[in-house]
PQR file of N, CA, C, O and H, with PARSE charges and radii, in Angstrom:
ATOM      1  N   MET A   1       4.272 123.029  95.902 -0.4000 1.5000
ATOM      2  CA  MET A   1       3.989 123.253  97.294 -0.0000 2.0000
ATOM      3  C   MET A   1       5.047 124.201  97.853  0.5500 1.7000
ATOM      4  O   MET A   1       6.226 124.109  97.512 -0.5500 1.4000
ATOM      5  N   ALA A   2       4.604 125.111  98.716 -0.4000 1.5000
ATOM      6  CA  ALA A   2       5.510 126.097  99.304 -0.0000 2.0000
ATOM      7  C   ALA A   2       5.479 126.000 100.820  0.5500 1.7000
ATOM      8  O   ALA A   2       4.447 125.688 101.414 -0.5500 1.4000
ATOM      9  H   ALA A   2       3.647 125.186  98.993  0.4000 1.0000
ATOM     10  N   GLU A   3       6.624 126.272 101.441 -0.4000 1.5000
ATOM     11  CA  GLU A   3       6.705 126.306 102.899 -0.0000 2.0000
ATOM     12  C   GLU A   3       7.387 127.586 103.320  0.5500 1.7000
ATOM     13  O   GLU A   3       8.482 127.900 102.851 -0.5500 1.4000
ATOM     14  H   GLU A   3       7.463 126.526 100.959  0.4000 1.0000
ATOM     15  N   ASN A   4       6.736 128.334 104.212 -0.4000 1.5000
ATOM     16  CA  ASN A   4       7.298 129.593 104.700 -0.0000 2.0000
ATOM     17  C   ASN A   4       7.240 129.614 106.219  0.5500 1.7000
ATOM     18  O   ASN A   4       6.326 129.061 106.830 -0.5500 1.4000
ATOM     19  H   ASN A   4       5.847 128.079 104.593  0.4000 1.0000
ATOM     20  N   THR A   5       8.233 130.262 106.817 -0.4000 1.5000
ATOM     21  CA  THR A   5       8.315 130.355 108.267 -0.0000 2.0000
ATOM     22  C   THR A   5       8.298 131.824 108.682  0.5500 1.7000
ATOM     23  O   THR A   5       8.946 132.673 108.070 -0.5500 1.4000
ATOM     24  H   THR A   5       8.976 130.711 106.320  0.4000 1.0000
ATOM     25  N   TYR A   6       7.538 132.094 109.738 -0.4000 1.5000
ATOM     26  CA  TYR A   6       7.401 133.444 110.268 -0.0000 2.0000
ATOM     27  C   TYR A   6       7.577 133.383 111.780  0.5500 1.7000
ATOM     28  O   TYR A   6       7.595 132.301 112.367 -0.5500 1.4000
ATOM     29  H   TYR A   6       7.011 131.404 110.235  0.4000 1.0000
ATOM     30  N   THR A   7       7.709 134.555 112.410 -0.4000 1.5000
ATOM     31  CA  THR A   7       7.755 134.629 113.864 -0.0000 2.0000
ATOM     32  C   THR A   7       6.581 135.469 114.339  0.5500 1.7000
ATOM     33  O   THR A   7       6.364 136.586 113.870 -0.5500 1.4000
ATOM     34  H   THR A   7       7.695 135.434 111.933  0.4000 1.0000
ATOM     35  N   VAL A   8       5.823 134.904 115.284 -0.4000 1.5000
ATOM     36  CA  VAL A   8       4.654 135.577 115.839 -0.0000 2.0000
ATOM     37  C   VAL A   8       5.009 136.105 117.221  0.5500 1.7000
ATOM     38  O   VAL A   8       5.612 135.402 118.032 -0.5500 1.4000
ATOM     39  H   VAL A   8       5.999 133.997 115.665  0.4000 1.0000
ATOM     40  N   GLN A   9       4.631 137.342 117.476 -0.4000 1.5000
ATOM     41  CA  GLN A   9       4.920 137.980 118.754 -0.0000 2.0000
ATOM     42  C   GLN A   9       3.650 138.062 119.594  0.5500 1.7000
ATOM     43  O   GLN A   9       2.577 138.379 119.080 -0.5500 1.4000
ATOM     44  H   GLN A   9       4.142 137.913 116.817  0.4000 1.0000
ATOM     45  N   GLY A  10       3.778 137.774 120.890 -0.4000 1.5000
ATOM     46  CA  GLY A  10       2.683 137.992 121.818 -0.0000 2.0000
ATOM     47  C   GLY A  10       1.945 136.749 122.292  0.5500 1.7000
ATOM     48  O   GLY A  10       1.070 136.855 123.152 -0.5500 1.4000
ATOM     49  H   GLY A  10       4.650 137.517 121.308  0.4000 1.0000
ATOM     50  N   MET A  11       2.264 135.590 121.767 -0.4000 1.5000
ATOM     51  CA  MET A  11       1.581 134.368 122.203 -0.0000 2.0000
ATOM     52  C   MET A  11       2.125 133.929 123.565  0.5500 1.7000
ATOM     53  O   MET A  11       3.335 133.933 123.793 -0.5500 1.4000
ATOM     54  H   MET A  11       2.975 135.503 121.069  0.4000 1.0000
ATOM     55  N   THR A  12       1.206 133.546 124.474 -0.4000 1.5000
ATOM     56  CA  THR A  12       1.631 133.157 125.815 -0.0000 2.0000
ATOM     57  C   THR A  12       1.061 131.818 126.282  0.5500 1.7000
ATOM     58  O   THR A  12       1.445 131.322 127.341 -0.5500 1.4000
ATOM     59  H   THR A  12       0.223 133.542 124.289  0.4000 1.0000
ATOM     60  N   CYS A  13       0.145 131.222 125.498 -0.4000 1.5000
ATOM     61  CA  CYS A  13      -0.500 129.991 125.974 -0.0000 2.0000
ATOM     62  C   CYS A  13      -1.013 129.153 124.804  0.5500 1.7000
ATOM     63  O   CYS A  13      -0.918 129.550 123.643 -0.5500 1.4000
ATOM     64  H   CYS A  13      -0.166 131.625 124.638  0.4000 1.0000
ATOM     65  N   GLY A  14      -1.553 127.997 125.137 -0.4000 1.5000
ATOM     66  CA  GLY A  14      -2.090 127.103 124.120 -0.0000 2.0000
ATOM     67  C   GLY A  14      -3.266 127.704 123.364  0.5500 1.7000
ATOM     68  O   GLY A  14      -3.447 127.432 122.177 -0.5500 1.4000
ATOM     69  H   GLY A  14      -1.630 127.674 126.081  0.4000 1.0000
ATOM     70  N   HIS A  15      -4.059 128.516 124.042 -0.4000 1.5000
ATOM     71  CA  HIS A  15      -5.181 129.168 123.364 -0.0000 2.0000
ATOM     72  C   HIS A  15      -4.674 130.113 122.278  0.5500 1.7000
ATOM     73  O   HIS A  15      -5.274 130.217 121.207 -0.5500 1.4000
ATOM     74  H   HIS A  15      -3.912 128.737 125.006  0.4000 1.0000
ATOM     75  N   CYS A  16      -3.577 130.794 122.556 -0.4000 1.5000
ATOM     76  CA  CYS A  16      -2.964 131.685 121.566 -0.0000 2.0000
ATOM     77  C   CYS A  16      -2.588 130.889 120.313  0.5500 1.7000
ATOM     78  O   CYS A  16      -2.862 131.313 119.191 -0.5500 1.4000
ATOM     79  H   CYS A  16      -3.090 130.709 123.426  0.4000 1.0000
ATOM     80  N   VAL A  17      -1.967 129.746 120.521 -0.4000 1.5000
ATOM     81  CA  VAL A  17      -1.551 128.877 119.420 -0.0000 2.0000
ATOM     82  C   VAL A  17      -2.771 128.436 118.619  0.5500 1.7000
ATOM     83  O   VAL A  17      -2.747 128.444 117.389 -0.5500 1.4000
ATOM     84  H   VAL A  17      -1.744 129.401 121.433  0.4000 1.0000
ATOM     85  N   SER A  18      -3.830 128.055 119.314 -0.4000 1.5000
ATOM     86  CA  SER A  18      -5.061 127.626 118.633 -0.0000 2.0000
ATOM     87  C   SER A  18      -5.666 128.748 117.799  0.5500 1.7000
ATOM     88  O   SER A  18      -6.118 128.518 116.677 -0.5500 1.4000
ATOM     89  H   SER A  18      -3.850 128.048 120.313  0.4000 1.0000
ATOM     90  N   SER A  19      -5.675 129.954 118.342 -0.4000 1.5000
ATOM     91  CA  SER A  19      -6.236 131.098 117.620 -0.0000 2.0000
ATOM     92  C   SER A  19      -5.468 131.389 116.344  0.5500 1.7000
ATOM     93  O   SER A  19      -6.065 131.598 115.288 -0.5500 1.4000
ATOM     94  H   SER A  19      -5.308 130.141 119.253  0.4000 1.0000
ATOM     95  N   VAL A  20      -4.138 131.405 116.441 -0.4000 1.5000
ATOM     96  CA  VAL A  20      -3.305 131.670 115.263 -0.0000 2.0000
ATOM     97  C   VAL A  20      -3.486 130.550 114.242  0.5500 1.7000
ATOM     98  O   VAL A  20      -3.641 130.813 113.049 -0.5500 1.4000
ATOM     99  H   VAL A  20      -3.654 131.236 117.299  0.4000 1.0000
ATOM    100  N   THR A  21      -3.466 129.311 114.706 -0.4000 1.5000
ATOM    101  CA  THR A  21      -3.632 128.168 113.812 -0.0000 2.0000
ATOM    102  C   THR A  21      -4.957 128.249 113.057  0.5500 1.7000
ATOM    103  O   THR A  21      -5.001 128.047 111.844 -0.5500 1.4000
ATOM    104  H   THR A  21      -3.340 129.098 115.674  0.4000 1.0000
ATOM    105  N   GLU A  22      -6.026 128.545 113.776 -0.4000 1.5000
ATOM    106  CA  GLU A  22      -7.351 128.618 113.160 -0.0000 2.0000
ATOM    107  C   GLU A  22      -7.425 129.716 112.101  0.5500 1.7000
ATOM    108  O   GLU A  22      -7.913 129.475 110.997 -0.5500 1.4000
ATOM    109  H   GLU A  22      -5.991 128.710 114.762  0.4000 1.0000
ATOM    110  N   GLU A  23      -6.950 130.911 112.423 -0.4000 1.5000
ATOM    111  CA  GLU A  23      -7.037 132.031 111.480 -0.0000 2.0000
ATOM    112  C   GLU A  23      -6.171 131.802 110.236  0.5500 1.7000
ATOM    113  O   GLU A  23      -6.615 132.042 109.113 -0.5500 1.4000
ATOM    114  H   GLU A  23      -6.554 131.107 113.320  0.4000 1.0000
ATOM    115  N   VAL A  24      -4.944 131.339 110.441 -0.4000 1.5000
ATOM    116  CA  VAL A  24      -4.044 131.127 109.306 -0.0000 2.0000
ATOM    117  C   VAL A  24      -4.551 129.979 108.436  0.5500 1.7000
ATOM    118  O   VAL A  24      -4.394 130.017 107.216 -0.5500 1.4000
ATOM    119  H   VAL A  24      -4.583 131.144 111.353  0.4000 1.0000
ATOM    120  N   SER A  25      -5.153 128.968 109.042 -0.4000 1.5000
ATOM    121  CA  SER A  25      -5.688 127.836 108.281 -0.0000 2.0000
ATOM    122  C   SER A  25      -6.780 128.255 107.304  0.5500 1.7000
ATOM    123  O   SER A  25      -7.011 127.581 106.301 -0.5500 1.4000
ATOM    124  H   SER A  25      -5.280 128.937 110.033  0.4000 1.0000
ATOM    125  N   GLU A  26      -7.452 129.365 107.595 -0.4000 1.5000
ATOM    126  CA  GLU A  26      -8.530 129.840 106.742 -0.0000 2.0000
ATOM    127  C   GLU A  26      -8.049 130.610 105.511  0.5500 1.7000
ATOM    128  O   GLU A  26      -8.847 130.918 104.627 -0.5500 1.4000
ATOM    129  H   GLU A  26      -7.265 129.913 108.410  0.4000 1.0000
ATOM    130  N   VAL A  27      -6.756 130.921 105.446 -0.4000 1.5000
ATOM    131  CA  VAL A  27      -6.214 131.626 104.282 -0.0000 2.0000
ATOM    132  C   VAL A  27      -6.250 130.685 103.076  0.5500 1.7000
ATOM    133  O   VAL A  27      -5.824 129.534 103.166 -0.5500 1.4000
ATOM    134  H   VAL A  27      -6.107 130.670 106.164  0.4000 1.0000
ATOM    135  N   THR A  28      -6.751 131.174 101.973 -0.4000 1.5000
ATOM    136  CA  THR A  28      -6.872 130.372 100.753 -0.0000 2.0000
ATOM    137  C   THR A  28      -5.517 129.819 100.320  0.5500 1.7000
ATOM    138  O   THR A  28      -4.540 130.559 100.207 -0.5500 1.4000
ATOM    139  H   THR A  28      -7.097 132.109 101.900  0.4000 1.0000
ATOM    140  N   GLY A  29      -5.474 128.519 100.082 -0.4000 1.5000
ATOM    141  CA  GLY A  29      -4.257 127.858  99.617 -0.0000 2.0000
ATOM    142  C   GLY A  29      -3.444 127.213 100.717  0.5500 1.7000
ATOM    143  O   GLY A  29      -2.578 126.384 100.439 -0.5500 1.4000
ATOM    144  H   GLY A  29      -6.268 127.918 100.174  0.4000 1.0000
ATOM    145  N   VAL A  30      -3.708 127.582 101.975 -0.4000 1.5000
ATOM    146  CA  VAL A  30      -2.940 127.024 103.092 -0.0000 2.0000
ATOM    147  C   VAL A  30      -3.380 125.587 103.344  0.5500 1.7000
ATOM    148  O   VAL A  30      -4.567 125.296 103.492 -0.5500 1.4000
ATOM    149  H   VAL A  30      -4.412 128.255 102.201  0.4000 1.0000
ATOM    150  N   ARG A  31      -2.401 124.705 103.389 -0.4000 1.5000
ATOM    151  CA  ARG A  31      -2.670 123.276 103.582 -0.0000 2.0000
ATOM    152  C   ARG A  31      -2.365 122.830 105.002  0.5500 1.7000
ATOM    153  O   ARG A  31      -3.076 121.992 105.557 -0.5500 1.4000
ATOM    154  H   ARG A  31      -1.437 124.941 103.269  0.4000 1.0000
ATOM    155  N   GLN A  32      -1.304 123.389 105.601 -0.4000 1.5000
ATOM    156  CA  GLN A  32      -0.880 122.952 106.931 -0.0000 2.0000
ATOM    157  C   GLN A  32      -0.300 124.138 107.692  0.5500 1.7000
ATOM    158  O   GLN A  32       0.399 124.977 107.123 -0.5500 1.4000
ATOM    159  H   GLN A  32      -0.727 124.069 105.150  0.4000 1.0000
ATOM    160  N   VAL A  33      -0.602 124.193 108.990 -0.4000 1.5000
ATOM    161  CA  VAL A  33      -0.089 125.255 109.851 -0.0000 2.0000
ATOM    162  C   VAL A  33       0.520 124.606 111.088  0.5500 1.7000
ATOM    163  O   VAL A  33      -0.104 123.753 111.719 -0.5500 1.4000
ATOM    164  H   VAL A  33      -1.170 123.511 109.452  0.4000 1.0000
ATOM    165  N   ASP A  34       1.737 125.012 111.429 -0.4000 1.5000
ATOM    166  CA  ASP A  34       2.383 124.529 112.641 -0.0000 2.0000
ATOM    167  C   ASP A  34       2.852 125.742 113.433  0.5500 1.7000
ATOM    168  O   ASP A  34       3.578 126.588 112.912 -0.5500 1.4000
ATOM    169  H   ASP A  34       2.243 125.705 110.916  0.4000 1.0000
ATOM    170  N   VAL A  35       2.435 125.822 114.688 -0.4000 1.5000
ATOM    171  CA  VAL A  35       2.816 126.946 115.540 -0.0000 2.0000
ATOM    172  C   VAL A  35       3.543 126.408 116.758  0.5500 1.7000
ATOM    173  O   VAL A  35       3.030 125.530 117.451 -0.5500 1.4000
ATOM    174  H   VAL A  35       1.845 125.134 115.111  0.4000 1.0000
ATOM    175  N   ASP A  36       4.743 126.932 117.026 -0.4000 1.5000
ATOM    176  CA  ASP A  36       5.521 126.546 118.197 -0.0000 2.0000
ATOM    177  C   ASP A  36       5.467 127.681 119.209  0.5500 1.7000
ATOM    178  O   ASP A  36       5.998 128.763 118.960 -0.5500 1.4000
ATOM    179  H   ASP A  36       5.159 127.645 116.463  0.4000 1.0000
ATOM    180  N   LEU A  37       4.830 127.441 120.344 -0.4000 1.5000
ATOM    181  CA  LEU A  37       4.644 128.474 121.356 -0.0000 2.0000
ATOM    182  C   LEU A  37       5.974 128.987 121.899  0.5500 1.7000
ATOM    183  O   LEU A  37       6.159 130.197 122.030 -0.5500 1.4000
ATOM    184  H   LEU A  37       4.398 126.562 120.546  0.4000 1.0000
ATOM    185  N   ALA A  38       6.894 128.095 122.212 -0.4000 1.5000
ATOM    186  CA  ALA A  38       8.153 128.480 122.851 -0.0000 2.0000
ATOM    187  C   ALA A  38       8.975 129.447 121.999  0.5500 1.7000
ATOM    188  O   ALA A  38       9.530 130.418 122.513 -0.5500 1.4000
ATOM    189  H   ALA A  38       6.744 127.112 122.105  0.4000 1.0000
ATOM    190  N   SER A  39       9.048 129.179 120.706 -0.4000 1.5000
ATOM    191  CA  SER A  39       9.866 130.020 119.825 -0.0000 2.0000
ATOM    192  C   SER A  39       9.056 131.088 119.102  0.5500 1.7000
ATOM    193  O   SER A  39       9.619 132.055 118.587 -0.5500 1.4000
ATOM    194  H   SER A  39       8.597 128.391 120.288  0.4000 1.0000
ATOM    195  N   GLY A  40       7.730 130.915 119.062 -0.4000 1.5000
ATOM    196  CA  GLY A  40       6.886 131.836 118.308 -0.0000 2.0000
ATOM    197  C   GLY A  40       6.903 131.546 116.819  0.5500 1.7000
ATOM    198  O   GLY A  40       6.377 132.322 116.021 -0.5500 1.4000
ATOM    199  H   GLY A  40       7.273 130.130 119.481  0.4000 1.0000
ATOM    200  N   ARG A  41       7.508 130.429 116.448 -0.4000 1.5000
ATOM    201  CA  ARG A  41       7.647 130.087 115.028 -0.0000 2.0000
ATOM    202  C   ARG A  41       6.327 129.599 114.448  0.5500 1.7000
ATOM    203  O   ARG A  41       5.654 128.737 115.012 -0.5500 1.4000
ATOM    204  H   ARG A  41       7.935 129.799 117.096  0.4000 1.0000
ATOM    205  N   LEU A  42       5.982 130.175 113.312 -0.4000 1.5000
ATOM    206  CA  LEU A  42       4.790 129.799 112.552 -0.0000 2.0000
ATOM    207  C   LEU A  42       5.263 129.270 111.209  0.5500 1.7000
ATOM    208  O   LEU A  42       5.903 129.995 110.446 -0.5500 1.4000
ATOM    209  H   LEU A  42       6.528 130.875 112.853  0.4000 1.0000
ATOM    210  N   THR A  43       4.955 128.013 110.913 -0.4000 1.5000
ATOM    211  CA  THR A  43       5.315 127.409 109.640 -0.0000 2.0000
ATOM    212  C   THR A  43       4.034 127.165 108.861  0.5500 1.7000
ATOM    213  O   THR A  43       3.091 126.550 109.358 -0.5500 1.4000
ATOM    214  H   THR A  43       4.435 127.424 111.532  0.4000 1.0000
ATOM    215  N   VAL A  44       4.020 127.660 107.632 -0.4000 1.5000
ATOM    216  CA  VAL A  44       2.833 127.550 106.784 -0.0000 2.0000
ATOM    217  C   VAL A  44       3.202 126.778 105.525  0.5500 1.7000
ATOM    218  O   VAL A  44       4.121 127.165 104.803 -0.5500 1.4000
ATOM    219  H   VAL A  44       4.787 128.160 107.229  0.4000 1.0000
ATOM    220  N   VAL A  45       2.488 125.687 105.260 -0.4000 1.5000
ATOM    221  CA  VAL A  45       2.653 124.907 104.035 -0.0000 2.0000
ATOM    222  C   VAL A  45       1.418 125.175 103.187  0.5500 1.7000
ATOM    223  O   VAL A  45       0.286 125.062 103.657 -0.5500 1.4000
ATOM    224  H   VAL A  45       1.742 125.373 105.847  0.4000 1.0000
ATOM    225  N   SER A  46       1.658 125.532 101.928 -0.4000 1.5000
ATOM    226  CA  SER A  46       0.536 125.892 101.055 -0.0000 2.0000
ATOM    227  C   SER A  46       0.689 125.255  99.680  0.5500 1.7000
ATOM    228  O   SER A  46       1.784 124.880  99.260 -0.5500 1.4000
ATOM    229  H   SER A  46       2.577 125.624 101.547  0.4000 1.0000
ATOM    230  N   ASP A  47      -0.443 125.147  98.995 -0.4000 1.5000
ATOM    231  CA  ASP A  47      -0.449 124.585  97.644 -0.0000 2.0000
ATOM    232  C   ASP A  47       0.177 125.546  96.647  0.5500 1.7000
ATOM    233  O   ASP A  47       0.785 125.127  95.662 -0.5500 1.4000
ATOM    234  H   ASP A  47      -1.332 125.452  99.336  0.4000 1.0000
ATOM    235  N   VAL A  48       0.024 126.837  96.913 -0.4000 1.5000
ATOM    236  CA  VAL A  48       0.560 127.893  96.049 -0.0000 2.0000
ATOM    237  C   VAL A  48       1.269 128.904  96.938  0.5500 1.7000
ATOM    238  O   VAL A  48       1.139 128.856  98.161 -0.5500 1.4000
ATOM    239  H   VAL A  48      -0.469 127.177  97.714  0.4000 1.0000
ATOM    240  N   ASP A  49       2.016 129.815  96.334 -0.4000 1.5000
ATOM    241  CA  ASP A  49       2.629 130.874  97.126 -0.0000 2.0000
ATOM    242  C   ASP A  49       1.533 131.754  97.705  0.5500 1.7000
ATOM    243  O   ASP A  49       0.682 132.263  96.976 -0.5500 1.4000
ATOM    244  H   ASP A  49       2.122 129.854  95.341  0.4000 1.0000
ATOM    245  N   VAL A  50       1.560 131.928  99.007 -0.4000 1.5000
ATOM    246  CA  VAL A  50       0.592 132.771  99.701 -0.0000 2.0000
ATOM    247  C   VAL A  50       1.309 134.057 100.105  0.5500 1.7000
ATOM    248  O   VAL A  50       2.411 134.012 100.653 -0.5500 1.4000
ATOM    249  H   VAL A  50       2.251 131.515  99.599  0.4000 1.0000
ATOM    250  N   ALA A  51       0.692 135.189  99.840 -0.4000 1.5000
ATOM    251  CA  ALA A  51       1.308 136.478 100.151 -0.0000 2.0000
ATOM    252  C   ALA A  51       1.490 136.641 101.658  0.5500 1.7000
ATOM    253  O   ALA A  51       0.611 136.293 102.447 -0.5500 1.4000
ATOM    254  H   ALA A  51      -0.203 135.226  99.395  0.4000 1.0000
ATOM    255  N   GLU A  52       2.640 137.172 102.036 -0.4000 1.5000
ATOM    256  CA  GLU A  52       2.908 137.423 103.455 -0.0000 2.0000
ATOM    257  C   GLU A  52       1.846 138.348 104.043  0.5500 1.7000
ATOM    258  O   GLU A  52       1.502 138.224 105.219 -0.5500 1.4000
ATOM    259  H   GLU A  52       3.354 137.454 101.396  0.4000 1.0000
ATOM    260  N   THR A  53       1.330 139.261 103.250 -0.4000 1.5000
ATOM    261  CA  THR A  53       0.292 140.171 103.749 -0.0000 2.0000
ATOM    262  C   THR A  53      -0.955 139.411 104.166  0.5500 1.7000
ATOM    263  O   THR A  53      -1.633 139.815 105.111 -0.5500 1.4000
ATOM    264  H   THR A  53       1.609 139.361 102.295  0.4000 1.0000
ATOM    265  N   ASP A  54      -1.273 138.316 103.480 -0.4000 1.5000
ATOM    266  CA  ASP A  54      -2.428 137.493 103.852 -0.0000 2.0000
ATOM    267  C   ASP A  54      -2.183 136.778 105.177  0.5500 1.7000
ATOM    268  O   ASP A  54      -3.078 136.687 106.017 -0.5500 1.4000
ATOM    269  H   ASP A  54      -0.723 137.988 102.712  0.4000 1.0000
ATOM    270  N   ILE A  55      -0.968 136.276 105.355 -0.4000 1.5000
ATOM    271  CA  ILE A  55      -0.610 135.605 106.609 -0.0000 2.0000
ATOM    272  C   ILE A  55      -0.599 136.625 107.739  0.5500 1.7000
ATOM    273  O   ILE A  55      -1.107 136.357 108.828 -0.5500 1.4000
ATOM    274  H   ILE A  55      -0.241 136.350 104.673  0.4000 1.0000
ATOM    275  N   ARG A  56      -0.024 137.788 107.483 -0.4000 1.5000
ATOM    276  CA  ARG A  56       0.033 138.858 108.488 -0.0000 2.0000
ATOM    277  C   ARG A  56      -1.382 139.257 108.933  0.5500 1.7000
ATOM    278  O   ARG A  56      -1.642 139.426 110.124 -0.5500 1.4000
ATOM    279  H   ARG A  56       0.389 138.006 106.598  0.4000 1.0000
ATOM    280  N   ALA A  57      -2.289 139.405 107.961 -0.4000 1.5000
ATOM    281  CA  ALA A  57      -3.672 139.782 108.276 -0.0000 2.0000
ATOM    282  C   ALA A  57      -4.352 138.725 109.134  0.5500 1.7000
ATOM    283  O   ALA A  57      -5.094 139.062 110.057 -0.5500 1.4000
ATOM    284  H   ALA A  57      -2.078 139.267 106.994  0.4000 1.0000
ATOM    285  N   ALA A  58      -4.108 137.455 108.842 -0.4000 1.5000
ATOM    286  CA  ALA A  58      -4.711 136.364 109.616 -0.0000 2.0000
ATOM    287  C   ALA A  58      -4.169 136.352 111.042  0.5500 1.7000
ATOM    288  O   ALA A  58      -4.929 136.159 111.991 -0.5500 1.4000
ATOM    289  H   ALA A  58      -3.506 137.182 108.093  0.4000 1.0000
ATOM    290  N   VAL A  59      -2.874 136.554 111.198 -0.4000 1.5000
ATOM    291  CA  VAL A  59      -2.257 136.583 112.530 -0.0000 2.0000
ATOM    292  C   VAL A  59      -2.806 137.771 113.324  0.5500 1.7000
ATOM    293  O   VAL A  59      -3.094 137.640 114.513 -0.5500 1.4000
ATOM    294  H   VAL A  59      -2.257 136.711 110.427  0.4000 1.0000
ATOM    295  N   GLU A  60      -2.953 138.921 112.675 -0.4000 1.5000
ATOM    296  CA  GLU A  60      -3.496 140.099 113.345 -0.0000 2.0000
ATOM    297  C   GLU A  60      -4.962 139.889 113.716  0.5500 1.7000
ATOM    298  O   GLU A  60      -5.415 140.377 114.751 -0.5500 1.4000
ATOM    299  H   GLU A  60      -2.719 139.027 111.709  0.4000 1.0000
ATOM    300  N   GLU A  61      -5.700 139.169 112.882 -0.4000 1.5000
ATOM    301  CA  GLU A  61      -7.100 138.853 113.193 -0.0000 2.0000
ATOM    302  C   GLU A  61      -7.182 138.010 114.470  0.5500 1.7000
ATOM    303  O   GLU A  61      -8.139 138.119 115.237 -0.5500 1.4000
ATOM    304  H   GLU A  61      -5.332 138.772 112.041  0.4000 1.0000
ATOM    305  N   ALA A  62      -6.167 137.173 114.683 -0.4000 1.5000
ATOM    306  CA  ALA A  62      -6.107 136.341 115.889 -0.0000 2.0000
ATOM    307  C   ALA A  62      -5.674 137.155 117.108  0.5500 1.7000
ATOM    308  O   ALA A  62      -5.791 136.686 118.240 -0.5500 1.4000
ATOM    309  H   ALA A  62      -5.390 137.085 114.060  0.4000 1.0000
ATOM    310  N   GLY A  63      -5.172 138.375 116.880 -0.4000 1.5000
ATOM    311  CA  GLY A  63      -4.779 139.250 117.983 -0.0000 2.0000
ATOM    312  C   GLY A  63      -3.296 139.337 118.235  0.5500 1.7000
ATOM    313  O   GLY A  63      -2.877 139.777 119.305 -0.5500 1.4000
ATOM    314  H   GLY A  63      -5.077 138.755 115.960  0.4000 1.0000
ATOM    315  N   TYR A  64      -2.477 138.920 117.257 -0.4000 1.5000
ATOM    316  CA  TYR A  64      -1.024 138.897 117.442 -0.0000 2.0000
ATOM    317  C   TYR A  64      -0.355 139.591 116.266  0.5500 1.7000
ATOM    318  O   TYR A  64      -1.038 140.067 115.359 -0.5500 1.4000
ATOM    319  H   TYR A  64      -2.818 138.562 116.387  0.4000 1.0000
ATOM    320  N   GLN A  65       0.971 139.656 116.270 -0.4000 1.5000
ATOM    321  CA  GLN A  65       1.703 140.326 115.206 -0.0000 2.0000
ATOM    322  C   GLN A  65       2.853 139.464 114.702  0.5500 1.7000
ATOM    323  O   GLN A  65       3.473 138.717 115.459 -0.5500 1.4000
ATOM    324  H   GLN A  65       1.526 139.270 117.007  0.4000 1.0000
ATOM    325  N   LEU A  66       3.124 139.587 113.389 -0.4000 1.5000
ATOM    326  CA  LEU A  66       4.325 138.979 112.834 -0.0000 2.0000
ATOM    327  C   LEU A  66       5.491 139.901 113.125  0.5500 1.7000
ATOM    328  O   LEU A  66       5.354 141.122 113.053 -0.5500 1.4000
ATOM    329  H   LEU A  66       2.620 140.194 112.775  0.4000 1.0000
ATOM    330  N   VAL A  67       6.631 139.327 113.453 -0.4000 1.5000
ATOM    331  CA  VAL A  67       7.842 140.105 113.661 -0.0000 2.0000
ATOM    332  C   VAL A  67       8.550 140.236 112.333  0.5500 1.7000
ATOM    333  O   VAL A  67       8.728 139.254 111.613 -0.5500 1.4000
ATOM    334  H   VAL A  67       6.741 138.335 113.513  0.4000 1.0000
ATOM    335  N   GLY A  68       8.955 141.454 112.008 -0.4000 1.5000
ATOM    336  CA  GLY A  68       9.717 141.664 110.768 -0.0000 2.0000
ATOM    337  C   GLY A  68       8.890 142.040 109.580  0.5500 1.7000
ATOM    338  O   GLY A  68       9.429 142.239 108.491 -0.5500 1.4000
ATOM    339  H   GLY A  68       8.811 142.252 112.593  0.4000 1.0000
TER
END
């Protein structure tokens, strides 16, 4: 099991958190997603290593960007 943390830019409300959570949850191998609105922290727990590009694409699909 792998756990990775990212920072999401542009979220301003609970709907933003829901959108990011939903999109990232659909990435193959992702088991758990935790998004903290105040810090922008996105924590992803997966069964296997998931490529950052896959997480980045899911966040962008939700309308936001990963920092870094």
